[in-house]
C-alpha positions as CSV (number, residue, x, y, z in Angstrom):
1,M,121.0,99.4,64.7
2,L,121.6,96.3,66.7
3,F,119.6,97.7,69.6
4,L,116.8,98.7,67.2
5,F,116.6,95.2,65.7
6,L,116.7,93.4,69.1
7,G,114.1,95.8,70.4
8,M,111.7,94.9,67.5
9,V,112.1,91.2,68.3
10,Y,111.6,91.9,72.0
11,N,108.5,94.0,71.5
12,R,107.0,91.3,69.3
13,G,107.5,88.8,72.0
14,V,105.9,91.0,74.6
15,G,102.9,91.7,72.4
16,K,102.3,87.9,72.1
17,A,102.7,87.6,75.8
18,R,99.9,90.1,76.4
19,E,97.6,88.1,74.2
20,A,98.3,84.8,75.7
21,P,101.1,84.3,78.3
22,Y,101.5,80.6,77.4
23,A,102.3,81.6,73.8
24,L,105.5,83.2,75.1
25,T,107.6,80.1,74.4
26,P,108.4,80.7,70.7
27,Y,109.5,84.2,71.6
28,V,111.9,83.4,74.5
29,L,114.9,84.1,72.4
30,G,113.5,87.5,71.3
31,Y,112.6,88.3,74.8
32,G,116.0,87.4,76.2
33,L,117.9,89.4,73.5
34,G,115.5,92.3,74.0
35,F,116.1,92.3,77.8
36,L,119.9,92.4,77.1
37,S,119.2,95.4,74.8
38,D,117.4,97.1,77.7
39,F,120.2,96.3,80.0
40,A,122.8,97.8,77.7
41,H,120.7,100.8,77.0
42,T,119.9,101.7,80.6
43,R,123.5,101.1,81.7
44,I,125.3,102.8,78.9
45,F,123.0,105.6,77.8
46,S,121.1,106.6,80.9
47,N,121.1,106.6,84.7
48,R,117.8,104.8,85.0
49,P,117.8,101.5,86.8
50,V,117.7,98.3,84.8
51,G,114.2,97.2,84.0
52,D,112.6,100.6,83.7
53,N,112.3,100.2,80.0
54,I,110.6,96.8,80.1
55,H,107.0,96.7,79.2
56,P,104.8,96.8,82.4
57,Y,102.8,93.8,81.2
58,T,106.0,91.8,81.0
59,I,107.0,92.8,84.5
60,G,103.7,91.7,85.9
61,Y,103.8,88.4,84.0
62,I,107.4,87.5,84.7
63,K,107.6,88.6,88.3
64,G,103.9,88.0,89.3
65,V,103.6,91.7,90.5
66,Y,99.9,92.4,90.4
67,N,99.6,94.3,93.7
68,M,98.4,97.8,93.9
69,K,99.4,100.3,96.6
70,V,96.7,101.9,98.7
71,G,97.6,105.3,97.5
72,Q,96.9,104.3,93.9
73,I,93.3,103.5,94.5
74,P,92.0,107.0,93.9
75,D,93.7,107.2,90.5
76,F,92.4,103.8,89.6
77,L,88.8,104.8,90.5
78,A,89.1,107.8,88.2
79,H,89.1,105.4,85.2
80,L,86.0,103.5,86.1
81,T,82.6,103.8,84.4
82,P,79.2,102.6,85.6
83,K,79.6,99.6,83.2
84,S,83.1,98.7,84.3
85,P,83.7,95.3,85.9
86,V,83.3,95.8,89.6
87,P,86.7,95.9,91.4
88,I,87.2,94.2,94.8
89,F,90.2,95.5,96.8
90,K,91.6,92.7,98.8
91,G,94.0,93.6,101.7
92,T,94.5,93.2,105.4
93,T,92.6,95.2,107.9
94,G,93.6,98.7,108.8
95,I,95.8,99.5,105.7
96,G,93.5,102.4,104.5
97,K,91.3,100.8,101.8
98,T,88.2,102.6,103.0
99,M,89.9,106.0,103.3
100,A,91.4,105.6,99.8
101,V,88.0,104.9,98.3
102,K,86.6,107.9,100.1
103,L,89.4,110.1,98.7
104,G,88.7,108.7,95.2
105,A,85.0,109.6,95.6
106,Q,85.8,113.1,96.6
107,R,88.1,113.6,93.6
108,L,85.4,112.3,91.3
109,G,82.8,114.7,92.9
110,R,80.7,111.7,93.9
111,K,78.7,111.1,97.1
112,M,79.8,108.1,99.1
113,A,76.9,105.8,99.9
114,A,76.8,104.9,103.6
115,I,76.3,101.2,103.3
116,P,76.7,99.3,106.6
117,P,79.4,96.6,106.8
118,L,78.1,93.5,105.0
119,S,79.1,91.3,108.0
120,T,76.1,92.8,109.8
121,M,73.6,92.2,107.1
122,L,70.8,89.6,106.9
123,P,69.5,88.4,103.5
124,E,66.4,90.6,103.9
125,D,68.7,93.6,104.4
126,A,70.2,92.9,100.9
127,N,67.0,91.9,99.2
128,G,64.3,93.9,101.0
129,V,61.3,92.9,103.1
130,P,58.3,91.4,101.1
131,I,55.3,93.7,101.1
132,P,52.1,92.2,99.7
133,Q,50.5,94.2,97.0
134,I,47.4,93.6,94.8
135,E,48.2,90.5,92.8
136,T,52.0,90.9,93.5
137,V,54.6,91.3,96.2
138,K,57.2,94.1,96.3
139,F,60.5,93.7,98.1
140,M,61.2,97.0,100.0
141,P,64.9,97.4,100.9
142,P,66.2,99.5,103.8
143,D,66.7,103.2,103.2
144,F,70.5,103.1,103.0
145,W,70.1,101.4,99.6
146,R,68.1,104.4,98.2
147,V,71.0,106.3,96.8
148,G,70.8,109.2,94.4
149,K,72.7,110.0,91.2
150,N,76.4,110.6,91.0
151,T,77.1,108.2,93.9
152,L,79.9,105.7,94.6
153,M,78.7,102.7,96.5
154,F,81.3,101.0,98.6
155,L,80.6,97.4,99.8
156,D,83.1,96.8,102.6
157,E,83.9,93.5,104.3
158,F,82.4,91.7,101.3
159,N,83.8,88.3,102.2
160,L,82.5,88.6,105.8
161,A,79.0,88.4,104.5
162,T,77.0,85.2,104.6
163,P,76.7,83.2,101.4
164,D,73.0,84.2,101.1
165,V,73.9,87.9,101.3
166,M,76.7,87.5,98.8
167,S,74.3,85.8,96.3
168,T,71.6,88.4,96.9
169,L,74.0,91.3,96.1
170,C,74.6,90.0,92.6
171,S,71.8,92.2,91.3
172,V,73.7,95.2,92.8
173,L,77.1,94.2,91.5
174,W,76.0,93.4,87.9
175,P,73.1,94.6,85.8
176,L,70.2,92.3,85.3
177,A,68.8,91.3,81.9
178,D,66.9,94.6,81.6
179,G,70.2,96.5,82.2
180,T,69.3,97.8,85.7
181,R,70.9,97.2,89.1
182,R,68.4,96.5,91.8
183,V,67.9,95.9,95.5
184,G,64.6,94.1,95.8
185,S,62.1,96.2,93.8
186,F,64.2,99.3,93.9
187,A,66.2,100.3,90.8
188,L,69.6,101.8,91.5
189,P,70.8,104.9,89.4
190,E,72.2,104.1,86.0
191,D,75.4,106.2,86.7
192,L,76.2,104.3,90.0
193,L,79.8,103.2,90.6
194,V,80.1,100.1,92.7
195,V,83.3,99.1,94.5
196,A,83.9,96.4,97.0
197,A,86.6,95.4,99.5
198,A,87.6,92.2,101.2
199,M,90.1,90.7,103.6
200,P,92.4,87.8,102.8
201,S,91.1,84.4,103.7
202,S,93.2,82.5,106.2
203,P,92.7,79.7,108.7
204,G,90.9,80.9,111.8
205,S,89.9,84.2,110.0
206,P,86.1,85.1,109.9
207,S,86.5,85.9,106.2
208,R,85.0,83.4,103.7
209,P,86.5,82.4,100.3
210,L,84.5,84.0,97.5
211,P,82.4,81.5,95.5
212,D,83.6,80.7,92.0
213,F,80.7,82.6,90.4
214,L,81.7,85.7,92.2
215,R,85.5,85.4,91.6
216,S,84.8,85.0,87.9
217,R,82.9,88.3,87.8
218,F,84.9,90.5,90.1
219,R,88.0,92.4,89.2
220,M,90.3,91.0,91.9
221,I,93.0,93.4,93.0
222,N,95.4,92.8,95.9
223,I,96.1,95.9,97.9
224,E,99.2,96.5,100.1
225,A,100.3,99.3,102.4
226,H,103.5,101.0,101.4
227,V,105.6,103.5,103.4
228,D,106.1,105.7,100.4
229,D,102.3,106.2,100.2
230,W,101.6,106.4,103.9
231,I,104.3,109.0,104.9
232,P,103.1,111.8,102.5
233,W,99.5,111.1,103.6
234,A,100.4,111.1,107.3
235,I,102.2,114.4,107.0
236,G,99.3,116.0,105.3
237,A,96.9,114.5,107.8
238,G,98.9,115.9,110.7
239,V,100.0,112.6,112.2
240,E,102.4,113.3,115.1
241,S,105.9,113.9,113.8
242,T,107.8,111.3,115.8
243,I,105.5,108.6,114.6
244,V,106.1,109.6,111.0
245,S,109.9,109.7,111.4
246,F,109.8,106.4,113.3
247,I,108.0,104.7,110.5
248,K,110.3,106.2,107.9
249,Q,113.2,104.6,109.7
250,R,111.4,101.3,110.6
251,P,109.1,100.9,107.5
252,E,108.6,97.2,108.2
253,L,106.5,98.2,111.2
254,L,104.0,100.1,109.2
255,A,101.9,97.1,108.2
256,P,103.5,93.7,109.0
257,K,101.6,90.5,108.5
258,P,99.0,90.0,111.2
259,P,99.7,87.3,113.7
260,E,98.6,83.9,112.4
261,D,97.4,82.7,115.8
262,H,94.5,85.3,115.7
263,S,95.1,86.1,119.3
264,D,93.6,89.1,121.0
265,M,96.9,91.0,120.9
266,S,97.1,94.2,118.8
267,F,99.4,94.5,115.9
268,P,100.7,97.5,113.8
269,T,98.6,98.9,110.9
270,P,98.5,102.3,109.3
271,R,95.2,102.9,111.0
272,A,96.6,102.0,114.4
273,W,99.6,104.4,114.0
274,A,97.2,107.2,113.1
275,R,95.1,106.5,116.1
276,L,98.1,106.4,118.3
277,S,98.9,109.9,117.0
278,F,95.4,111.0,118.3
279,V,96.3,109.6,121.7
280,I,99.5,111.7,121.8
281,M,98.2,114.9,120.3
282,V,94.6,115.1,121.6
283,E,94.6,113.1,124.8
284,K,98.1,114.4,125.6
285,Q,99.1,111.0,127.1
286,T,102.7,110.6,128.3
287,G,104.8,108.3,130.4
288,W,103.4,104.9,131.5
289,M,99.9,105.8,130.2
290,L,101.2,106.3,126.7
291,S,103.2,103.1,126.9
292,E,100.2,101.1,127.8
293,S,98.0,102.8,125.1
294,A,100.7,102.2,122.5
295,S,100.9,98.5,123.4
296,G,97.2,98.2,123.2
297,M,97.1,99.8,119.7
298,V,100.2,98.6,117.8
299,G,101.3,95.6,119.9
300,A,103.9,95.4,122.6
301,G,106.9,94.9,120.4
302,A,106.3,97.8,118.0
303,A,105.2,100.0,121.0
304,G,108.4,99.2,122.9
305,E,110.5,100.2,119.9
306,Y,108.5,103.4,119.3
307,I,108.5,104.5,123.0
308,T,112.3,104.0,123.2
309,Y,112.8,105.9,120.0
310,R,110.6,108.7,121.3
311,Q,112.4,108.9,124.6
312,N,115.8,109.1,123.0
313,M,114.8,112.1,121.0
314,N,114.5,114.3,124.1
315,V,112.7,117.5,123.2
316,L,112.2,118.4,119.5
317,P,113.0,121.9,118.4
318,D,110.2,124.3,117.7
319,P,109.4,124.0,114.0
320,I,108.6,127.7,113.7
321,K,111.9,128.7,115.1
322,V,113.7,126.3,112.8
323,L,111.8,127.8,109.8
324,E,112.6,131.3,110.8
325,G,116.2,130.5,111.2
326,E,116.4,131.1,115.0
327,I,117.4,127.4,115.5
328,K,119.6,125.4,113.2
329,F,118.2,122.3,111.5
330,P,119.3,119.4,113.7
331,K,122.0,117.0,112.5
332,R,121.1,113.8,114.4
333,A,119.1,111.6,112.0
334,D,116.1,110.7,114.1
335,I,115.6,114.3,115.4
336,A,116.2,115.7,111.9
337,C,113.6,113.4,110.3
338,A,111.0,114.4,113.0
339,T,111.9,118.1,112.6
340,A,111.5,117.9,108.8
341,V,108.0,116.4,109.3
342,S,106.9,119.0,111.9
343,C,108.3,121.9,109.8
344,I,106.4,120.9,106.6
345,Q,103.2,120.3,108.6
346,A,103.5,123.9,109.9
347,V,104.1,125.2,106.4
348,L,101.0,123.4,105.1
349,N,98.9,125.1,107.7
350,D,100.3,128.7,107.3
351,A,101.1,130.3,104.0
352,E,103.2,132.9,105.7
353,L,105.8,130.2,106.5
354,V,106.3,129.2,102.9
355,P,109.0,131.8,102.1
356,H,110.8,130.8,105.2
357,W,110.8,127.2,104.2
358,L,112.0,127.9,100.7
359,E,114.8,130.0,102.1
360,Q,115.9,127.8,105.0
361,S,115.5,124.5,103.2
362,L,118.3,125.4,100.8
363,E,120.7,124.5,103.7
364,W,118.9,121.3,104.8
365,P,119.7,117.8,103.6
366,A,118.1,117.2,100.2
367,D,116.7,113.8,101.3
368,Y,114.5,115.5,103.8
369,V,113.5,118.5,101.6
370,I,112.6,116.5,98.5
371,G,112.3,112.9,99.6
372,L,110.1,113.7,102.6
373,Q,108.7,117.3,102.5
374,F,108.2,117.8,98.7
375,T,106.5,114.4,98.3
376,A,104.1,115.4,101.0
377,I,103.4,118.7,99.2
378,A,102.8,116.8,96.0
379,R,100.0,114.8,97.6
380,V,98.1,118.0,98.7
381,D,95.1,119.1,96.7
382,S,96.3,121.2,93.7
383,Q,94.1,124.2,94.7
384,K,95.6,124.3,98.2
385,R,99.1,124.2,96.8
386,V,98.2,127.3,94.7
387,D,96.6,129.0,97.7
388,L,99.8,128.4,99.8
389,G,102.1,129.5,97.0
390,L,103.7,126.0,96.8
391,D,102.8,125.3,93.1
392,L,105.8,125.0,90.8
393,P,104.9,128.0,88.6
394,N,105.0,130.3,91.7
395,I,108.2,128.7,93.0
396,T,109.8,129.0,89.5
397,A,108.9,132.7,89.3
398,K,109.8,133.8,92.9
399,Y,112.4,131.3,94.1
400,P,114.5,130.2,91.1
401,K,117.5,129.5,93.4
402,W,115.5,126.8,95.3
403,L,114.2,125.3,92.1
404,K,117.7,125.3,90.5
405,K,119.1,123.3,93.4
406,Y,116.3,120.7,93.6
407,S,114.9,120.5,90.1
408,Q,116.8,117.3,89.2
409,M,115.6,115.5,92.3
410,I,112.0,116.7,91.7
411,H,112.3,115.4,88.1
412,N,113.6,112.0,89.3
413,I,110.7,111.7,91.7
414,Q,108.1,112.6,89.2
415,T,109.4,110.2,86.6
416,S,110.1,107.3,88.9
């Protein structure tokens, strides 16, 4: 009963905080007691970490957590309507904003409008070239603005545009008095979704601070790269296994803060690591050539660590032989992690290997099977999971032993 009463006081305080954060003061006591109630509940009656029961609005307000992970962008886009306030995703270069928006468009079944980077535009590109008519003038925009219905328009590098271009694009971002969005004299489709992206402003950066009249209209969302998002994506995208395992063990090198001196030196980004994978797997670079390429893509420091890590792993076992039980799953952590990646990549490309994986993985460390491999499977398109036989109903029916062993861990991941 005490917990119930304290929770009622606590929820009342949170509700007021949502309406007006500065009105929280009269409810500090209720909030504090409610938090203690949460603490007692989570520690005494459950295994969930402290804070899981706190209202998400309160977490955002108290801790200042308003960042969104790159991997959450597609889910966010699924809730937008053509009349929604336009979101602008603000994050450092190379973290995957564009790719996430493309994935969101695919899930929505929308075409992605191929709009050139705004940094390359002149005002007449955004407003159209004046064409004299009888008693009037029409502004005819370039063809790339002539999009059809069921389209998602992505305006990238928004704050690299000139102030004139930014101002001109207001008629694209928000409907005019007649309810239409326009580029020059061309009316855009009524069902158009518009999304923008920008880079953080910093001294020496080519990006410009957004004017007040734009900031007050955009839905500003900070985007950050996170290793828990990138690794499942990288596995599904076929990123080279030693790169994935290296980032799992050195997550701070996935997307560190870019150098403040804005020198010409490269630095690590999710995009740079994916491109380094191309150099290894397609160009087949090794030795000094790979070292030089890595330094030129992710920076000398990160490249040196990765090359040393790669050399210390010697030769990785054949994932097919591991899946078929001819070779035991390795015990050394770095080799085990890379082997787990290469094995699940092989499974995602060959349905015949699925039974082998479900059988052999019973003997593998659970952290690799669920924490690494299953999370990658969960990010795969649902129809592909069904086609491969990796959907939970199929596993439940045919491989109950596997599900029994790992069901609790799967539940913990799905509810975290």
